[in-house]
N, C-alpha and C positions, 0 to 999 in steps of 0.2 A: 401302241404308245406305252411309255413307262409309267403306267398308272399303278398306284399303290392301293390295293383293295382294303376296305375297312374290315380286316380279319385279324384282330389283335392277338388272338391266341395261337396263330400259326407262327411257328418258330422261324419261318422263312420270310416273314413280313417286314422285318427291319432291313432297310437298305443303307449301306454304308456309302457316304458321299465325301470325297476328299476335295479340299480347296486347291485350286489350280492357278498358278501364276503364269500369265502369258507374256513374260518379260524376256524370254530367251530368243530374241531376234532383234536385228538392228532397226531402229526408227530414227528419223531425222532429229526429233527433239532430244533424245538421249545423247546422241552424238554431239549435239550443240551444247548441252548442259554438263555432260560428264566426260566428254572426250570422244574422239572419232571412233566409231565402231563399238561404242559401249553396249554391252548387254550385262545381265546379272552374272554371267560367267566371269567377267573381268574381276568383279569383286571377289568371287569365289577363288579364282586362281591366285590373286594377289594377297590373300589372307596369310597371316603368319602366326605362329604360336606366341602367346603373350604371357603364359605362366606354365609351370611344370605340368606335363602330361596334357597340355591343351591340344585337342584334336583339330588342328588346322595345319594346312588347308584341307578341305574336303574334296575328294577326287571321285568323280563318277566312275563306276565300274568300266574298265577298258578305256578310261579317259574319254567317255562318250559325252563330249560337250556339244550337244545337239543344237540345231537351228530349227525353231518351230515353223519356219516357212517350208520345211521339207516334209512332204506328205508321209514319207516312210517313218518319220519320227512319231507322228500321231498314230499310225498303224501299230508301231511297236508299243506305244503307251496304252492303246486300247486293248491289245492282247495281254499285256502285262497286268493291267488292272483286273481283267476278267479272270486271270489265272489265280489271283490271290484274294478274291472276294470283295473287290472294290466295285460297287454297283454304278457309280457315276462320279463325274468330276464337276465341281462348281467353279466356273471361270470367274475370276475377278473382272468386272466390267467397269471401264473408266469413261465416264461421260460428264463433261464439265460445262461451264458457262457457255451459253450460245451454241450448245450442241457439239462442242469440240470433243473429239475422241482421241484416244491414244491406246496402243497395244490391242487394238480391236481385230487385227488381221488373223490371228490364230482361230478365233471363233468364227469369223467370216469364212475362212477357208474350210473349217469343219462343216459349216452349213452347205458349202458347195460339194464337199467330198462326202456324198451321201452313202458311199460304200463302206465308210469307217464306222464300225459299231461302237460308238462312244457316247453313252447317255450323258447328258450335261444339263446344267442350269446356270443362272447368273447370280452373282453377288455384286451389287452395285457398290463399288468402293468410292463412296460419295464424299470423301474429304478433299480439300485442296492439296495440291502438290507443292512441297517446299523443299528448301535445302536442308534436310535433316540427316542425310547420309554423310556424316562428318568425315568418316574415313576416306570415302571416295572423293569428296571435295578436296581433301588434303592431297591426294595423289595427283589431282589435276591442276594444282596451282601453277605448275610449270608448263602446262599444255595450252593449246589454243582452244580454250572453251569460251563460250559466251554466257554471261550472266544475265538471263532474261527476267530474273526475279525482281519483284517490287521491293519497296523499302522494308517490308516484313519478311522478305525471303520467299515470297510466293511465286512459284513457277507457273502453275495452272490453277486459276481461281474457280471455286465452286459457287455457283448461284443457281437457285432452283426455279426462278421465274414463276409464271402462272400458267393458265390453261394452254396457251399456244405452245409454250416450251414443253409442257407435260405431254401434249399431243404429239409433237415432233419426236420426243423421246420414245413414246409408246409405239409409234409407227416404225421407228428403227428396230425396236425389239420384236415386233410382231412376227416377222418371218422365222425368228428363232423359236418363239413361243409356240408356233404352229408346226414346227418340225417334229416328226414322229419320235425322235430320240430325246426330245426335251423332257426332263423329269417332271412328273405331275403328282399331285396328291388328290385322289378322288376326281381325276380328270381335270384338275385345275393346275395350270403351269405355276411352278413355285418361283418366287422372286425374293432374294435376300437383300436387305439393306445393311451394309457393313457398319455404319454409324447412324442407326435409326433415330436416336434421340437428338442428333444434331440437325435434323431436317425440320425447320419450324412449320412448314406447310404439309407435313406428312399426312395428317388426317384428310385434308382436302385433296391432296394428290392421289392418295389411295382410293378415295371415293370416286374421283374422276377417272382413274385408270380402270376401276371395276366397270364403270359405265361404258367406256370404250371397248372393253373386252366383251361385254354383252352385245354391243352393237355389231361386232364382227363375228359373232356366233360362238365365242368361247363360253364355256359354262361359268367360269369365274377365274379369278387369280388367287393364289395362296401366298400371302406375304409373311415373311419371317424376319424378325429383327435380330441383329447381332449387336453385341456390346450394349445391351439395353436392359433396363429393369422391367419387371413385370407390369409396371404402370403403363408401359408403352402399348400394351394390348388395347388400351382405351383409345389409341390413335388409329385404330383400324387394322392392326396387325392380327394375324391368326395365331402366331406363335413367336417365341423368342428362343435364342440359343444361349446356353450358358457357355460363354466363350473361354477357350483356353489357348495359350497359357495365361493371358492377361488378367482374367477375372479370378484366377485361382492361385497364382504363384506367390503371393504375400511378399512383395519386394522389400517391405519395411523390415522383414526378418532375415533378409538375405545377407550372407557374409560378403565382404568386399576384399578382393585381392587384385593387385596390379591395376587398381582403378576400375575394376569390372565387378558388377553385382552378380552374385552367384546364388540364385534361389535354389531351394531343394526340390528335386524331382519327386521325392516321396511325399513331402509336405504338400506340394501342389496337387498330387493325386488324392491325398487324403481330403483336401478341400473339395475336389471335384466329386468324389464319391459320397461325401457327407452332405453336399448341397441338396436341399429339398425345397421346392417352391410351394407357394400357397396352393390350396386346393382350387381346382377349376381353371388353372392356367396351363397351357401346353408349353412345356419346356423341352427342347431337344438338347441332348448332351453332345459335347465335342471332346474327343480325345486328342492327345498330342504326345509326341515322343521327345526327342532331343530339341534343344533350342540354343542357338549361339549366333547373335547378330553382330559379333565383332568384325566380320568382313565388311560390313557396312558402316559401323559406328565406331570401331576401334576402342582405345582406352578412354576412360573418362565418362562415356555414356553407354558403353556396351554392356550387354547382359548375356551370361552363359550359364546353362545348367551343366553341372559336372558329375552328378551321380546317376545319370541315365544308363540304362542297359536294355537290350532287346528283351531279355528275360523279364525284367520288371514291366516293360511295356505290354508284353503278352498277358501277364497276370492282371495288370490294372485294366486293360482293355476288356478282358473277359468279365471283370466285375462291372464295367460300364455297359457292356451288352446286357448283362443280367438286370442292371438297374433300368435300362431302357425297356426291356421286356416287361418288367414290373410296372413301368409307367405307361404301358400300352402305346409306346411311341412307334411311329412309322419309319423314322429316319434316325441315323446316328451320323454325326459329322466328324471329320478328321482333319487336323491342321498339321501338315498339309501334304499334298502330293509332291510338290517340287519347289518348295521355298528354300533353295540351296543357300542363299545368302543369309538365311537365319537358322540354318541347321535343321529345318523342319521339312523332311522329305521322306518319301517311301521308296523312291527309285533307288536301285542298288548302287552301292559305292564300293571303293576298293577295300575299305577296312572291314565292313560288315557284310558285304555281299547282299544277299536277299533277306537278311535276318529281320529287318523291319516289316517287310511284306509277309514273311512267314509268321511273325508275331501276330499280325492282324488276322490272318487266316486261322491260326491255331486258337486265337481268342474266340473267334466266331464258333469254331467247332466245339470248344470246351463249354461255352455258354449254352449252346443248343443241347449238348448232352446232359447238362445239369437240369435244364428246363424239362427235358423229356423224362428225366429220372424223378424229379420232385413236383413238377407241374407249376404253372404260372401262379396260381392262387396261393400255393404253399410258399412259393418264393416271395410273394408280396408280403406275407405275414412275417417271414424271416427278415426281410429288409426293414419292415416297420419296427421290429424289435431292436435291431442294431444301429439304425440310422438316427443321427442327431437331427433335431429340428433346426435347420438353417434356412432362413429366408432372406430375400433382399429387400424386404419392406423396412423403411427407416423406423427407428424406435420412437421417434417423436416427429410427426408430420409438421407440427408447428414450426420447428426449427428449419426443416427443409423448405417450407413455404416462405419463411422470412428470408432465407438465403436466395430464393428465386426472385423475390421482389427486389432485393438489394442489387442483385446481378442485373436484372432487367432495367432498373433505374440507371445504373452505371452505364449500361450499353446505350441507353437512350441519350444520356448526356454526352457520351463520347461521340455518338452519331452527330449531334449538333456541333460539337467542337471541331469535328473533321469536315464540317459543311456538307454532310450527306443530306440529300434532299428527299425526304419521304413523300412530300406532296407531289413532286414530279413523278415519282414511282407510281403513285395512285392514279394521277391523270393519264400517264402513259398506258395504264391498264384500264382506261375508260371508266375510271371512278371519279366522280365529280361531287357527289353528295355523300357525306359520311355521318355516322353516329358513333359515339364512343361508349363502350360498356365498361363501367368501373371508373370512378372519379377519385381514386386515391392519388398518391404522389405520381405514379406513372401516368395515369390518365390526365392529370392536370398539366404535367410537363408536355405530354403529347399534344394536347389541345393548344398550348402556347406555341409550340413549334409549327403546327399546321396553320394556325392563324397568321403567324409571321410571314408565311409564304402565300397568303391570300386565300387559303382554303376555308370554306365555311363549315362549321360544325352545326348540323341541323338540329341535333338533340343529343342528350346523354341518357344512359340507363344505369341505374344503381339500386342496390338493395335498400340503401338509406335514402328515403325521400325527404329527409330534413336537412340535407347538406345544402350549402349556399353555393349555387353556380349561376352563371349568366346565360345558361342555355335552357331550353325546355327540358324538364326532367321527367323520366318515365320509369316505371317498374317493368320488369320483364313480363309481368302478367297483364300489362296494359296492351291495348291495341296500338301497335307501333307504326308510325308513318313510314312510307316507302322511301328507302335510300338505296344508293348503289352498293354500299358496303357498311358493315358494322365492325369496328375495330375493338377487339377484346384485350383489355389490359391485365386482368387477373390471370396470369399465365398458368398458375398452378391448377386452376379450375377450367382452363380453356376448353378441354374436350367436352366436359359436361355442358358448359355454356354454348359451345358450338352446336351441340345436338339439340339443345332446347330452342335456340333461335332458328335453326334449320327446320325443325318440326313446325315452328310457329308461322314462318313466312319464307317466301322465295327471296333470299338475299345472300350476298357473298359475306361470309364471316371470316375475318382475318385476325390472326394473332399479331400483336404488336411486335413480337420477336421476329416474325416473318418479315415485316416491313423494315425493321432495323437491319436485318441480315441482308436484304436485297437492295437497300438504298445505296446510291453511289453519289 
């Protein structure tokens, strides 16, 4: 198995994993939404230059507009990645409400095609799908497409459910996790969450999945959060990724030309290399090269980097490998292997040939030579001297806490205005007796909404035992009566409260945000 041993001083220990888009084959949904036979190649082919020296359209080398349903394509990709130092591919995994899947066939085929030596893992792209590709939507105004989106433009809605939904999802993933090619850390299959902080039940789901993994004989699972702050570690994640380009490109400083934002490649990489997390947090770094999403988004909302070059990429990636060695990291991620519609790809094209792949390979070689010459410890001291202290902890947590309360209260009131029924969600989950933790504004409004629907609040828990409430009032230190679930309303402190209650008694501990999100 592709196990990464805990041998941080071995220059061969860092594995390079590139993100992989399984979009390049026809599926019924895309044909219905974007036009008959749509794949991402359509957007790539139809792209046009929108400003001087604009590198569009991008053309694969030898016009190789492949179909991922063809086994020979994956054989070619596996041989190509191995030739240039890419150790594995991280497939985007699309799993939506009620277990609906899309673009799952390439990974399922790879599972069947066991003779293809392609180490892989999954990044659950856990957002809803909506009509955000404005350029493609404009092309299809005259075609026979069907708009299945709701009033908010949602094509495929994301809901996370509870234990049954989580179990169904885990059981779908299990054959992949047990495959000998699936990438592991210390014998634990790795699973990435693309938008970790948008999953209100993340802590409970991770705990549940770990339990299922142990039941089937897996050592454990290794969870990595993307697009997440280091606070997400408290939700059960093992590590987070400093994602690029989005966390690093400083769009507010980008120049605008022809209605397109043009962030600086050099500034983006300065931010990547200067970023430094707090001690004790595992941060994996992610490199990226070119970026241009105008094939999908066109003018007005498009973003394009214009000062990229393969030589710059080699230089910056070498620095990122050195930074990863100095951080004792096991993985380095790259965005992306084949995001042709956003200009993020390593596969060869007509303009650059194999330059991007060669830049990655040469960066690895250069970093290894420097480490061998100066040693990891010496390099760590060098990095400490030149590196700025940049963390993603907010300067004043009180402001962030207040923002979270206001946002939660607004979401709760919106839920009531839209006639979403939290009480039905609870009862459908076999929850009939509840307590509420925290009787501030959010807790009081929640209690009113639940009682309107006929649900009884058995008691409440609060730090302040002098508040006036019409329910039995307890401190968390008291012996608490048995209920089916305790709903936590102080969302900023949810993780700490969750752990305290779970250690104290056998009870389902729910975040009010989870209920708001799942209610219909």
